[in-house]
PLY file of the C-alpha trace (Angstrom):
ply
format ascii 1.0
element vertex 422
property float x
property float y
property float z
element edge 421
property int vertex1
property int vertex2
end_header
93.28 87.15 148.35
96.76 88.66 148.77
95.51 90.94 151.54
94.16 87.94 153.44
97.05 85.56 152.74
99.85 87.93 153.76
97.87 90.19 156.15
99.06 93.31 154.33
96.86 95.81 156.20
97.94 94.38 159.54
101.57 94.99 158.52
100.80 98.48 157.19
102.02 97.74 153.66
100.67 97.57 150.11
100.93 95.16 147.20
103.02 97.67 145.24
105.41 98.17 148.17
105.88 94.40 148.54
106.42 93.87 144.80
109.10 96.57 144.69
110.82 95.04 147.72
110.78 91.59 146.08
112.29 93.00 142.88
115.00 94.66 144.96
115.96 91.35 146.59
116.09 89.64 143.21
118.38 92.18 141.59
120.59 92.36 144.69
120.96 88.57 144.92
120.75 87.49 141.25
124.52 87.02 141.16
124.10 83.79 143.16
122.74 82.15 139.97
126.22 82.46 138.47
128.54 82.48 141.48
127.20 79.38 143.23
127.61 76.97 140.28
131.03 78.47 139.55
132.20 77.42 143.02
130.37 74.07 143.03
131.97 73.14 139.70
135.27 72.71 141.58
133.69 69.74 143.37
132.84 68.02 140.09
129.15 68.95 139.84
128.54 70.01 136.21
128.22 73.80 136.04
124.88 73.76 134.25
123.33 71.23 136.63
124.49 73.27 139.63
123.00 76.38 138.05
119.61 74.73 137.48
119.67 73.41 141.06
120.54 76.87 142.38
117.51 78.44 140.75
115.11 75.67 141.78
116.04 75.63 145.48
116.05 79.43 145.59
112.52 79.52 144.17
111.26 76.81 146.56
112.98 78.39 149.56
111.61 81.84 148.82
108.09 80.45 148.47
108.51 78.61 151.79
109.59 81.80 153.53
106.77 83.76 151.96
103.85 81.34 152.26
104.74 79.49 155.48
106.74 81.97 157.56
105.28 85.15 155.97
108.57 87.03 156.18
110.21 89.26 153.53
113.25 86.98 153.26
114.58 84.73 150.50
116.58 81.51 150.73
119.45 80.64 148.39
122.63 78.50 148.48
124.84 80.11 151.11
128.00 81.91 150.11
130.77 80.37 152.17
128.77 77.22 152.78
129.19 76.38 149.08
132.93 76.89 149.57
132.80 74.59 152.61
130.97 71.97 150.51
133.70 72.04 147.86
136.99 72.66 149.65
136.37 71.06 153.06
133.57 68.53 152.71
134.40 67.08 149.27
138.11 67.78 148.89
139.07 67.85 152.59
137.21 64.69 153.61
138.00 63.10 150.24
134.34 62.49 149.36
132.84 62.42 145.88
130.37 65.20 145.10
127.65 62.53 145.05
128.53 61.61 148.65
128.62 65.32 149.41
124.99 65.63 148.31
124.12 62.72 150.60
125.79 64.60 153.46
123.62 67.63 152.66
120.45 65.51 152.81
121.33 63.83 156.11
122.43 67.17 157.56
119.10 68.67 156.51
117.24 65.95 158.38
119.22 66.74 161.54
118.52 70.44 161.07
114.81 69.70 160.85
114.98 67.78 164.12
116.81 70.71 165.72
114.39 73.37 164.44
111.17 71.51 165.16
112.37 70.97 168.75
113.94 73.36 171.31
117.47 72.25 170.33
118.15 75.10 167.87
117.17 77.79 170.35
119.32 76.23 173.08
122.34 76.02 170.76
121.81 79.65 169.80
122.08 80.63 173.46
125.15 78.43 173.92
127.31 79.94 171.17
129.20 83.09 172.30
128.46 86.24 170.34
132.17 86.68 169.58
132.34 83.29 167.84
129.15 83.99 165.88
130.76 87.15 164.52
134.07 85.42 163.79
132.39 82.62 161.82
130.69 85.13 159.54
133.88 87.16 159.17
136.05 84.12 158.51
133.72 82.82 155.80
133.77 86.30 154.27
137.57 86.36 154.19
137.54 82.91 152.56
135.27 84.28 149.84
137.70 87.16 149.34
140.53 84.66 148.94
138.54 82.61 146.42
137.62 85.76 144.48
141.24 86.94 144.33
142.31 83.53 143.06
139.44 83.27 140.57
140.26 86.70 139.14
143.97 85.79 139.12
144.79 88.81 141.26
146.94 86.55 143.44
148.91 83.54 142.21
150.98 80.79 143.80
154.53 81.56 144.86
157.10 78.90 145.90
158.64 81.16 148.56
155.72 83.15 150.02
152.90 80.74 149.06
150.95 83.54 147.33
151.86 86.82 145.67
150.37 89.49 143.44
149.93 88.41 139.83
152.08 90.04 137.10
150.78 93.55 136.47
150.44 92.87 132.74
147.94 90.04 133.36
144.66 90.69 131.44
142.67 88.82 134.07
144.11 91.02 136.81
143.19 94.15 134.86
139.62 93.04 134.16
139.06 91.90 137.75
140.25 95.24 139.13
138.10 97.08 136.56
135.02 95.12 137.62
135.88 95.56 141.30
136.14 99.36 141.03
133.00 99.58 138.90
130.87 97.49 141.26
132.31 99.23 144.33
131.27 102.63 142.96
127.76 101.37 142.19
127.55 99.57 145.54
128.56 102.51 147.74
126.20 104.78 145.79
123.44 102.25 146.64
122.51 101.58 143.02
119.95 98.77 142.83
121.30 95.69 141.11
124.88 96.93 141.44
126.31 93.41 141.27
124.34 92.42 138.18
125.04 95.72 136.39
128.75 95.52 137.16
128.95 91.87 136.13
127.27 92.51 132.77
129.35 95.62 131.99
132.61 93.87 132.90
131.64 90.90 130.74
130.88 93.26 127.85
134.30 94.96 128.19
136.10 91.61 128.24
134.41 90.44 125.04
134.68 93.80 123.27
138.44 93.87 123.87
138.77 90.38 122.40
139.82 88.56 125.57
136.57 86.68 126.06
136.86 84.44 123.04
133.71 83.66 121.11
130.56 83.80 123.22
128.40 80.74 122.73
125.13 79.73 124.34
124.85 76.28 125.85
121.39 74.66 125.55
119.87 73.48 128.81
120.25 69.77 129.39
117.18 69.27 131.56
117.07 65.57 130.72
120.60 65.03 132.01
119.88 67.16 135.07
117.11 64.80 136.17
119.82 62.26 137.01
120.80 64.51 139.94
117.81 63.20 141.92
119.39 59.74 142.10
123.00 60.97 142.28
123.31 61.18 146.08
125.59 58.38 147.28
124.79 57.06 150.77
127.48 54.35 150.75
129.46 56.32 153.30
126.81 56.01 156.01
128.85 53.38 157.83
132.14 55.29 157.66
133.46 57.92 160.10
134.44 60.60 157.51
130.83 60.74 156.26
129.49 61.47 159.75
132.28 63.94 160.53
131.24 65.78 157.38
127.58 65.66 158.47
128.47 66.99 161.92
130.60 69.80 160.48
128.03 70.87 157.88
125.13 70.76 160.34
126.95 72.97 162.83
127.99 75.42 160.12
124.52 75.80 158.57
122.89 76.03 161.99
125.27 78.69 163.30
125.08 80.62 160.04
121.29 80.57 160.16
121.19 81.55 163.83
123.34 84.57 163.11
121.35 85.68 160.07
118.00 85.22 161.81
119.02 87.65 164.55
120.17 90.16 161.95
117.35 89.94 159.42
114.07 88.68 160.88
111.69 91.48 161.92
110.99 91.47 165.65
107.26 90.70 165.24
107.73 87.54 163.19
107.60 83.87 164.19
111.28 82.94 164.32
110.51 79.23 164.66
108.83 79.14 161.25
111.87 80.87 159.75
114.19 78.25 161.27
111.95 75.43 160.08
111.63 76.75 156.52
115.39 77.18 156.35
116.03 73.63 157.62
113.57 72.03 155.19
115.08 73.83 152.21
118.64 73.08 153.32
117.82 69.37 153.27
116.10 69.28 149.88
119.06 71.15 148.40
120.92 67.84 148.33
118.17 66.20 146.26
118.30 69.00 143.70
122.11 69.00 143.46
123.52 71.95 145.37
124.98 72.94 148.73
122.53 73.97 151.50
120.50 77.16 151.34
120.48 79.84 154.02
118.81 83.22 154.42
119.84 85.63 151.68
121.74 88.54 153.24
120.52 90.76 150.40
117.02 90.39 151.84
118.01 93.38 153.96
117.82 95.48 150.79
114.21 94.39 150.27
113.35 95.22 153.89
114.93 98.64 153.42
112.63 99.14 150.41
109.61 98.53 152.64
109.13 94.76 152.44
107.24 93.53 155.49
105.47 90.30 154.51
105.92 87.05 152.64
104.66 88.66 149.42
108.14 90.17 149.10
109.74 86.71 149.25
107.19 85.20 146.85
107.86 88.00 144.35
111.61 87.39 144.55
111.03 83.64 144.08
109.00 84.08 140.90
111.61 86.47 139.49
114.32 83.86 140.09
112.14 81.41 138.14
112.31 83.69 135.08
116.10 83.33 135.00
115.67 80.01 133.16
115.12 82.12 130.03
118.70 83.48 130.07
120.37 80.45 131.64
121.84 79.08 128.35
123.98 82.23 128.06
125.25 82.40 131.64
128.10 79.92 131.13
129.74 82.45 128.78
130.39 84.90 131.63
134.17 85.06 132.40
135.50 84.35 135.89
137.12 87.80 135.96
133.61 89.29 135.89
132.43 87.04 138.74
135.46 87.44 141.03
134.72 91.07 142.07
131.34 90.02 143.47
132.97 87.40 145.70
135.51 89.94 146.94
132.90 92.58 147.82
130.44 90.13 149.40
133.28 88.60 151.40
134.54 91.95 152.67
130.99 92.90 153.66
130.78 89.75 155.77
134.18 90.51 157.32
132.72 93.70 158.83
131.62 91.54 161.76
135.20 91.60 163.04
134.68 95.07 164.47
131.85 93.80 166.70
134.03 91.25 168.51
134.62 92.35 172.14
138.14 93.52 173.00
138.48 91.11 175.94
141.43 88.83 175.08
139.55 85.65 176.10
136.87 86.64 173.56
139.02 88.19 170.87
141.77 85.58 170.61
139.56 82.51 169.89
137.34 84.57 167.61
140.22 86.23 165.77
142.06 82.95 165.28
138.86 81.41 163.89
138.46 84.23 161.38
142.12 83.99 160.29
142.37 80.20 160.04
139.28 79.80 157.85
140.83 81.52 154.79
144.43 80.47 155.48
143.59 76.77 155.79
140.82 76.96 153.19
138.79 75.05 155.78
135.83 76.52 157.65
135.63 73.58 160.02
139.28 73.91 161.11
138.66 77.56 161.93
135.53 76.67 163.86
137.41 73.99 165.79
140.09 76.46 166.90
137.52 78.87 168.28
135.26 76.35 169.95
138.16 74.55 171.64
140.09 77.64 172.77
137.11 79.65 174.04
136.15 77.39 176.98
139.83 76.63 177.66
140.76 80.33 178.09
137.68 81.00 180.20
138.50 78.00 182.39
142.13 78.93 183.11
141.21 82.57 183.84
138.62 81.53 186.41
135.64 82.71 184.38
133.93 79.35 184.03
130.49 80.83 184.63
130.72 82.50 181.18
130.90 79.12 179.43
127.63 77.41 178.56
127.70 73.63 179.26
126.94 72.94 175.60
130.21 74.63 174.67
132.17 71.89 176.40
130.21 69.30 174.46
130.90 71.04 171.14
134.61 71.39 171.99
134.80 67.70 172.89
133.15 66.73 169.59
135.71 68.76 167.65
138.56 67.12 169.60
137.09 63.66 168.91
136.86 64.63 165.25
140.62 65.23 165.07
141.44 62.14 167.12
139.50 60.02 164.63
141.36 61.66 161.75
144.71 60.83 163.38
143.93 57.19 164.08
0 1
1 2
2 3
3 4
4 5
5 6
6 7
7 8
8 9
9 10
10 11
11 12
12 13
13 14
14 15
15 16
16 17
17 18
18 19
19 20
20 21
21 22
22 23
23 24
24 25
25 26
26 27
27 28
28 29
29 30
30 31
31 32
32 33
33 34
34 35
35 36
36 37
37 38
38 39
39 40
40 41
41 42
42 43
43 44
44 45
45 46
46 47
47 48
48 49
49 50
50 51
51 52
52 53
53 54
54 55
55 56
56 57
57 58
58 59
59 60
60 61
61 62
62 63
63 64
64 65
65 66
66 67
67 68
68 69
69 70
70 71
71 72
72 73
73 74
74 75
75 76
76 77
77 78
78 79
79 80
80 81
81 82
82 83
83 84
84 85
85 86
86 87
87 88
88 89
89 90
90 91
91 92
92 93
93 94
94 95
95 96
96 97
97 98
98 99
99 100
100 101
101 102
102 103
103 104
104 105
105 106
106 107
107 108
108 109
109 110
110 111
111 112
112 113
113 114
114 115
115 116
116 117
117 118
118 119
119 120
120 121
121 122
122 123
123 124
124 125
125 126
126 127
127 128
128 129
129 130
130 131
131 132
132 133
133 134
134 135
135 136
136 137
137 138
138 139
139 140
140 141
141 142
142 143
143 144
144 145
145 146
146 147
147 148
148 149
149 150
150 151
151 152
152 153
153 154
154 155
155 156
156 157
157 158
158 159
159 160
160 161
161 162
162 163
163 164
164 165
165 166
166 167
167 168
168 169
169 170
170 171
171 172
172 173
173 174
174 175
175 176
176 177
177 178
178 179
179 180
180 181
181 182
182 183
183 184
184 185
185 186
186 187
187 188
188 189
189 190
190 191
191 192
192 193
193 194
194 195
195 196
196 197
197 198
198 199
199 200
200 201
201 202
202 203
203 204
204 205
205 206
206 207
207 208
208 209
209 210
210 211
211 212
212 213
213 214
214 215
215 216
216 217
217 218
218 219
219 220
220 221
221 222
222 223
223 224
224 225
225 226
226 227
227 228
228 229
229 230
230 231
231 232
232 233
233 234
234 235
235 236
236 237
237 238
238 239
239 240
240 241
241 242
242 243
243 244
244 245
245 246
246 247
247 248
248 249
249 250
250 251
251 252
252 253
253 254
254 255
255 256
256 257
257 258
258 259
259 260
260 261
261 262
262 263
263 264
264 265
265 266
266 267
267 268
268 269
269 270
270 271
271 272
272 273
273 274
274 275
275 276
276 277
277 278
278 279
279 280
280 281
281 282
282 283
283 284
284 285
285 286
286 287
287 288
288 289
289 290
290 291
291 292
292 293
293 294
294 295
295 296
296 297
297 298
298 299
299 300
300 301
301 302
302 303
303 304
304 305
305 306
306 307
307 308
308 309
309 310
310 311
311 312
312 313
313 314
314 315
315 316
316 317
317 318
318 319
319 320
320 321
321 322
322 323
323 324
324 325
325 326
326 327
327 328
328 329
329 330
330 331
331 332
332 333
333 334
334 335
335 336
336 337
337 338
338 339
339 340
340 341
341 342
342 343
343 344
344 345
345 346
346 347
347 348
348 349
349 350
350 351
351 352
352 353
353 354
354 355
355 356
356 357
357 358
358 359
359 360
360 361
361 362
362 363
363 364
364 365
365 366
366 367
367 368
368 369
369 370
370 371
371 372
372 373
373 374
374 375
375 376
376 377
377 378
378 379
379 380
380 381
381 382
382 383
383 384
384 385
385 386
386 387
387 388
388 389
389 390
390 391
391 392
392 393
393 394
394 395
395 396
396 397
397 398
398 399
399 400
400 401
401 402
402 403
403 404
404 405
405 406
406 407
407 408
408 409
409 410
410 411
411 412
412 413
413 414
414 415
415 416
416 417
417 418
418 419
419 420
420 421
């Protein structure tokens, strides 16, 4: 049955090879179960509910990728997009987290329209490569900033805005310990480096007496069911709601476009990947989390030989087993989680080196990457890049390098700010 369903012989792979690849993706990406709800909690979503939602949408998304698209890729709440949901969408647009979930649902519907029609492909061609790289890098630098704050490596300063925390800070010490430990495991390509480092750092924190008394928190599945009716659509008639929808849709779409080009094997149906991603991004709002995107750690599974959807299905079922340990996850200190955000963020920032040196390419892209972490707003960084790029090309007489859609996107960003002013 598996041979027929996933066409294993056609892809020159075996059941064992696919299972190992799926396990690799799970252990490489398992940190999302903890990190995503930690970030979403800042929006007001209860940590435990966000954690349950994270697991459910990851399982559903991975099954979609495996059974519908037949690719060795998993879907999970996107790192950086969860930060956008909290710090830009909810806090920046002054929406409740319930309205934020409604934005996710409406955005998902628009993404489905885009991916089941030629719109997504046309937008992919319209976005300059330099801006695609800068978006990924900027989101990565934002994650680094969040990780440094979470681990209390940097603190507020009235004169310089931020500064290094006091060197005798226990949180600083534990964060740096975890960072060095995970870095060593990561560069040595140890499978499950993030999970191993997180667990060892947590153990050290509790053994030294700084973790308090570890207590398990029973799952409140009954309370979680209220999430399905939590989405608040009262903002449908107000401009901020639709500005949030526009911003989130662009961000998820561009993020997905970039990841598809980097992860999807050349012989796969890209349209089915886009469609699976859009469907799961939309249902994320029903389950109570920010949108899902392709899991970057899927590359580890591909490196282990994963070639078909059996890899994704395996990873999905392994994520399902995490419900068994979920009551204990809330006891993990933030100093053990922060190093993961820092390393994942810096890995995403590698894209900066791929930006062309041409000033009309580099300046809009570089400013985008810098403004995202400094303003704590992904959309403001995007706006800078998408407005400046066509402007610089226009004044330097290189208008042929600007896709017509870029002018439309720039105009929409300008209208966004005009509406905010008035």
